[in-house]
GUDOVO-345911 format. One record per atom (N, C-alpha, C): x, y, z. Coordinates in pm, whole numbers, always signed. Each point is the difference from the previous one (the first is absolute). Example, Ala and Ser with C-alpha at 12.3 -4.5 7.8 and 13.67 -1.06 7.14 Angstrom:
2
<rec <+1319 -569 +780>>
<rec <-89 +119 +0>>
<rec <+90 +120 +0>>
<rec <-35 +105 -72>>
<rec <+82 +119 +6>>
<rec <-77 +109 +73>>
END
This chain:
148
<rec <-1829 -1674 -746>>
<rec <-5 +10 +137>>
<rec <+53 +144 +42>>
<rec <-74 +74 +75>>
<rec <+46 +129 +42>>
<rec <+80 -12 +128>>
<rec <+105 +72 +12>>
<rec <+86 +8 +118>>
<rec <-51 +108 +86>>
<rec <-38 -34 +122>>
<rec <-44 +99 +95>>
<rec <+115 +40 +92>>
<rec <+37 +125 -4>>
<rec <+118 +47 +76>>
<rec <-46 +83 +116>>
<rec <+88 +16 +98>>
<rec <-15 +89 +108>>
<rec <-10 +145 -52>>
<rec <-113 +65 +18>>
<rec <-17 +135 -63>>
<rec <+9 +118 +100>>
<rec <+76 -21 +109>>
<rec <+21 +112 +83>>
<rec <+92 +102 -62>>
<rec <-22 +131 +12>>
<rec <+88 +99 -62>>
<rec <+147 -29 +40>>
<rec <+87 +5 -103>>
<rec <+140 -30 +29>>
<rec <+97 +77 -88>>
<rec <+124 -4 +33>>
<rec <+106 +49 -79>>
<rec <+60 -121 -73>>
<rec <+14 +3 -132>>
<rec <+47 -110 -75>>
<rec <+147 +31 -50>>
<rec <+91 -82 +44>>
<rec <+138 +13 -42>>
<rec <+32 -96 -107>>
<rec <+53 +46 -115>>
<rec <+34 -79 -114>>
<rec <+154 -27 +5>>
<rec <+34 -126 +8>>
<rec <+143 -41 +10>>
<rec <+38 -90 -121>>
<rec <+128 -5 -17>>
<rec <+57 -89 -104>>
<rec <+80 -110 +76>>
<rec <+73 -79 -74>>
<rec <+76 -106 +61>>
<rec <+143 +52 +39>>
<rec <+7 +120 +43>>
<rec <+130 +65 +44>>
<rec <-5 +17 +148>>
<rec <+110 -28 +68>>
<rec <+6 +20 +147>>
<rec <-19 +150 +28>>
<rec <+39 +87 -86>>
<rec <-14 +147 +26>>
<rec <-152 +38 +8>>
<rec <-82 -90 -39>>
<rec <-146 +28 +13>>
<rec <-45 +9 +148>>
<rec <+86 -43 +89>>
<rec <-28 +11 +145>>
<rec <-27 +139 +38>>
<rec <+77 +97 -55>>
<rec <-25 +145 +31>>
<rec <-135 +40 -34>>
<rec <-61 -57 -110>>
<rec <-133 +36 -42>>
<rec <-102 -49 +105>>
<rec <+20 -119 +49>>
<rec <-87 -54 +105>>
<rec <+4 +88 +125>>
<rec <+120 +36 +39>>
<rec <+8 +83 +117>>
<rec <-52 +139 -16>>
<rec <+19 +60 -118>>
<rec <-61 +128 -29>>
<rec <-150 -7 -5>>
<rec <-51 -108 -62>>
<rec <-146 -20 -1>>
<rec <-58 -23 +137>>
<rec <+79 -66 +86>>
<rec <-52 -13 +138>>
<rec <-6 +132 +77>>
<rec <+88 +88 -30>>
<rec <-9 +132 +67>>
<rec <-115 +79 -52>>
<rec <-31 -14 -134>>
<rec <-117 +69 -55>>
<rec <-125 -54 +57>>
<rec <-7 -136 +12>>
<rec <-117 -66 +54>>
<rec <-21 +39 +148>>
<rec <+112 +8 +73>>
<rec <-10 +31 +142>>
<rec <-58 +143 +16>>
<rec <+53 +95 -79>>
<rec <-42 +136 +10>>
<rec <-151 +15 -37>>
<rec <-45 -76 -102>>
<rec <-134 +7 -42>>
<rec <-89 -97 +71>>
<rec <+51 -75 +97>>
<rec <-77 -98 +69>>
<rec <-69 -99 -93>>
<rec <+78 -58 -85>>
<rec <-48 -92 -105>>
<rec <+73 -134 +19>>
<rec <-60 -106 -59>>
<rec <+65 -128 -7>>
<rec <+114 +14 -107>>
<rec <+92 -98 +9>>
<rec <+109 -7 -99>>
<rec <-12 -129 -83>>
<rec <+9 +9 -129>>
<rec <-3 -113 -85>>
<rec <+121 +13 -101>>
<rec <+63 -110 -31>>
<rec <+116 -6 -88>>
<rec <-35 -92 -114>>
<rec <+29 +40 -119>>
<rec <-21 -86 -119>>
<rec <+121 +0 -87>>
<rec <+29 -124 -58>>
<rec <+110 -18 -84>>
<rec <-49 -74 -124>>
<rec <+26 +51 -118>>
<rec <-38 -49 -129>>
<rec <+125 -37 -79>>
<rec <+17 -128 -30>>
<rec <+114 -44 -72>>
<rec <-48 -68 -139>>
<rec <+89 +0 -94>>
<rec <-33 -70 -128>>
<rec <-32 -152 +30>>
<rec <-91 -53 -79>>
<rec <-33 -143 +24>>
<rec <+123 -89 -10>>
<rec <+15 -99 +90>>
<rec <+104 -89 +0>>
<rec <+137 +60 +47>>
<rec <-9 +121 +54>>
<rec <+127 +69 +40>>
<rec <+31 -21 +146>>
<rec <+53 -118 +30>>
<rec <+41 -26 +141>>
<rec <+132 -77 -5>>
<rec <+101 +54 +65>>
<rec <+125 -69 +16>>
<rec <+32 -16 +153>>
<rec <+98 -66 +35>>
<rec <+37 -19 +138>>
<rec <+23 +145 +68>>
<rec <+73 +82 -79>>
<rec <+30 +136 +47>>
<rec <-128 +77 +15>>
<rec <-86 -8 -96>>
<rec <-136 +75 +11>>
<rec <-77 -44 +118>>
<rec <-13 -131 +22>>
<rec <-78 -52 +108>>
<rec <+55 +45 +131>>
<rec <+130 +7 +14>>
<rec <+73 +46 +124>>
<rec <-36 +150 +25>>
<rec <+8 +82 -102>>
<rec <-35 +140 +16>>
<rec <-142 +24 +31>>
<rec <-91 -75 -68>>
<rec <-143 +12 +28>>
<rec <-32 -45 +145>>
<rec <+72 -103 +42>>
<rec <-24 -41 +146>>
<rec <+44 +112 +97>>
<rec <+112 +65 -31>>
<rec <+42 +111 +86>>
<rec <-100 +117 -4>>
<rec <-50 +26 -118>>
<rec <-101 +113 -8>>
<rec <-130 -40 +72>>
<rec <-40 -128 -13>>
<rec <-121 -51 +72>>
<rec <+23 +13 +147>>
<rec <+122 -33 +54>>
<rec <+27 +10 +140>>
<rec <-3 +139 +46>>
<rec <+51 +96 -77>>
<rec <-9 +144 +32>>
<rec <-137 +45 +3>>
<rec <-80 -37 -99>>
<rec <-144 +41 -2>>
<rec <-72 -52 +117>>
<rec <+24 -132 +26>>
<rec <-67 -66 +114>>
<rec <+40 +66 +137>>
<rec <+119 +43 +17>>
<rec <+49 +64 +123>>
<rec <-67 +132 +21>>
<rec <-46 +60 -111>>
<rec <-69 +129 +9>>
<rec <-156 -14 +1>>
<rec <-45 -125 +5>>
<rec <-138 -25 +6>>
<rec <-71 +8 -136>>
<rec <+75 -20 -109>>
<rec <-59 +13 -137>>
<rec <-34 -133 -52>>
<rec <-108 -2 -83>>
<rec <-26 -116 -84>>
<rec <+84 +17 -125>>
<rec <+44 -117 -56>>
<rec <+79 +10 -122>>
<rec <-51 -105 -100>>
<rec <-27 +51 -124>>
<rec <-51 -79 -108>>
<rec <+96 -6 -116>>
<rec <+10 -119 -56>>
<rec <+91 -19 -115>>
<rec <-85 -41 -121>>
<rec <+34 +66 -115>>
<rec <-63 -37 -129>>
<rec <+103 -28 -102>>
<rec <-29 -92 -91>>
<rec <+86 -19 -120>>
<rec <-82 +34 -119>>
<rec <+37 +117 -63>>
<rec <-75 +54 -108>>
<rec <+93 +84 -85>>
<rec <-30 +13 -132>>
<rec <+86 +79 -82>>
<rec <-39 +144 -6>>
<rec <-106 +42 +73>>
<rec <-42 +142 +3>>
<rec <-11 +49 +137>>
<rec <+116 +37 +66>>
<rec <-4 +41 +138>>
<rec <-90 +118 +35>>
<rec <+0 +96 -87>>
<rec <-86 +127 +34>>
<rec <-146 -39 +5>>
<rec <-47 -80 -99>>
<rec <-142 -34 -2>>
<rec <-30 -96 +115>>
<rec <+88 -91 +29>>
<rec <-21 -89 +114>>
<rec <-7 +72 +129>>
<rec <+85 +101 +20>>
<rec <+3 +78 +128>>
<rec <-124 +83 +8>>
<rec <-44 +62 -111>>
<rec <-120 +82 +2>>
<rec <-119 -81 +36>>
<rec <-12 -120 -56>>
<rec <-119 -86 +34>>
<rec <+14 -38 +149>>
<rec <+114 -35 +43>>
<rec <+18 -41 +140>>
<rec <-33 +115 +95>>
<rec <+44 +122 -38>>
<rec <-26 +122 +83>>
<rec <-156 +17 +10>>
<rec <-65 -12 -106>>
<rec <-148 +19 +0>>
<rec <-70 -102 +85>>
<rec <+39 -126 -18>>
<rec <-67 -107 +74>>
<rec <+40 -6 +151>>
<rec <+112 +52 +32>>
<rec <+43 -12 +139>>
<rec <-27 +133 +83>>
<rec <-58 +101 -69>>
<rec <-31 +123 +73>>
<rec <+117 +94 +26>>
<rec <+98 -3 -81>>
<rec <+116 +82 +6>>
<rec <-40 +145 -22>>
<rec <+53 +90 +86>>
<rec <-33 +140 -14>>
<rec <+132 +78 -25>>
<rec <+113 -63 -1>>
<rec <+133 +66 -22>>
<rec <+95 -106 -55>>
<rec <+73 +34 -100>>
<rec <+98 -94 -57>>
<rec <+137 +49 +21>>
<rec <+98 -90 +35>>
<rec <+141 +31 +14>>
<rec <+76 -78 -97>>
<rec <+93 +60 -71>>
<rec <+88 -66 -97>>
<rec <+136 +52 +10>>
<rec <+98 -72 -58>>
<rec <+138 +45 -10>>
<rec <+9 +106 -117>>
<rec <+105 +67 -11>>
<rec <+20 +93 -108>>
<rec <+33 -76 -126>>
<rec <-82 +16 -100>>
<rec <+23 -75 -129>>
<rec <+123 +53 -71>>
<rec <+61 -93 -72>>
<rec <+113 +42 -83>>
<rec <-59 +79 -122>>
<rec <+89 +57 -72>>
<rec <-40 +79 -124>>
<rec <-95 -79 -87>>
<rec <+31 -123 -25>>
<rec <-79 -81 -101>>
<rec <-118 -64 +69>>
<rec <-21 +5 +130>>
<rec <-107 -66 +61>>
<rec <-103 +85 +61>>
<rec <+3 +131 -33>>
<rec <-96 +94 +57>>
<rec <-142 -29 -49>>
<rec <-9 -89 -100>>
<rec <-131 -37 -55>>
<rec <-86 -65 +112>>
<rec <+62 -77 +91>>
<rec <-64 -64 +113>>
<rec <-78 +111 +76>>
<rec <+62 +101 +47>>
<rec <-63 +105 +86>>
<rec <-105 +66 -84>>
<rec <+23 +36 -124>>
<rec <-95 +68 -79>>
<rec <-124 -86 -24>>
<rec <+14 -128 -14>>
<rec <-113 -94 -17>>
<rec <-84 -7 +127>>
<rec <+67 -7 +118>>
<rec <-68 -3 +124>>
<rec <-76 +132 +15>>
<rec <+56 +115 -30>>
<rec <-65 +126 +10>>
<rec <-119 +8 -96>>
<rec <+10 -61 -117>>
<rec <-109 +6 -91>>
<rec <-112 -92 +40>>
<rec <+30 -118 +54>>
<rec <-105 -95 +46>>
<rec <-67 +40 +130>>
<rec <+82 +68 +90>>
<rec <-51 +43 +130>>
<rec <+24 +150 +20>>
<rec <-74 +86 -79>>
<rec <+37 +142 +2>>
<rec <-13 +76 +130>>
<rec <-91 -54 +85>>
<rec <-21 +69 +128>>
<rec <+93 -54 +114>>
<rec <+75 -99 -25>>
<rec <+82 -68 +97>>
<rec <+133 +77 +25>>
<rec <+30 +43 +122>>
<rec <+126 +60 +20>>
<rec <+115 -110 -19>>
<rec <+103 +46 -63>>
<rec <+113 -93 -19>>
<rec <+125 +64 +57>>
<rec <+70 -72 +90>>
<rec <+129 +43 +52>>
<rec <+113 -77 -65>>
<rec <+102 +69 -46>>
<rec <+114 -59 -61>>
<rec <+116 +16 +106>>
<rec <+65 -108 +29>>
<rec <+115 +2 +90>>
<rec <+128 -18 -75>>
<rec <+88 +99 +10>>
<rec <+125 -11 -73>>
<rec <+104 -76 +81>>
<rec <+113 -13 -62>>
<rec <+116 -86 +62>>
<rec <+44 +52 +139>>
<rec <-29 +126 +25>>
<rec <+39 +60 +128>>
<rec <-113 +6 +93>>
<rec <-107 -72 -28>>
<rec <-120 -7 +79>>
<rec <-78 +137 +10>>
<rec <+25 +88 -89>>
<rec <-90 +118 -10>>
<rec <-124 -38 -69>>
<rec <-113 +43 +53>>
<rec <-132 -32 -45>>
<rec <-64 +112 -72>>
<rec <-36 -21 -124>>
<rec <-72 +103 -85>>
<rec <-141 -48 -21>>
<rec <-96 +75 +52>>
<rec <-138 -38 -13>>
<rec <-68 +88 -101>>
<rec <-73 -69 -95>>
<rec <-69 +65 -106>>
<rec <-150 -12 +25>>
<rec <-67 +117 +21>>
<rec <-147 +1 +13>>
<rec <-46 +104 -106>>
<rec <-85 -38 -87>>
<rec <-55 +87 -105>>
<rec <+118 +69 -71>>
<rec <+100 -73 -28>>
<rec <+122 +37 -86>>
<rec <+90 +107 +63>>
<rec <-20 +41 +128>>
<rec <+92 +93 +58>>
<rec <+85 -70 +109>>
<rec <+124 -17 -17>>
<rec <+82 -71 +100>>
<rec <+30 +81 +125>>
<rec <+13 -73 +107>>
<rec <+60 +59 +125>>
<rec <+106 -95 +45>>
<rec <+99 +53 +74>>
<rec <+115 -80 +38>>
<rec <+6 -20 +152>>
<rec <+34 -112 +47>>
<rec <+32 -27 +135>>
<rec <+108 -101 +18>>
<rec <+53 -19 +116>>
<rec <+101 -96 +21>>
<rec <-59 -107 +95>>
<rec <+4 -124 -48>>
<rec <-50 -109 +83>>
<rec <+98 -31 +110>>
<rec <-59 -34 +115>>
<rec <+82 -37 +117>>
<rec <+32 -146 -17>>
<rec <+129 -35 +14>>
<rec <+38 -137 -14>>
<rec <+13 -59 +140>>
<rec <-91 -97 +32>>
<rec <+11 -65 +131>>
<rec <+128 -87 +5>>
<rec <+51 -15 +117>>
<rec <+116 -81 +24>>
<rec <-31 -146 -34>>
<rec <+92 -67 -64>>
<rec <-20 -143 -41>>
<rec <+64 -84 +97>>
END
């Protein structure tokens, strides 16, 4: 059975089960607003990976996404980069936002770039600085943090 998704052009924000992912959603909302695009949020967790703490954090992230008018989708899969690339293609994403990967997890971003080579990718660091990569040349900007 094929899943038919809303294919309006959108900014796709990739989050994890960390409350700090809220800054990614807010930065993605700013990018979407500037580009006049819809906002979608996606979270991919390993299969069976839900605890009381995780569900509480995911609920907070969902509430943040919802307050900014975003759709939020959850997947349980052991290959987050592939899952997000497929979701991005099926949902009409034209820009991806992610957190800054740790030294050992940069494979995620590299995989997304390989699977979606024409897709701009913005990386949001811990200080909410946004680094956007288009055709492998980065530009830097500072995301505006709306009051919570």
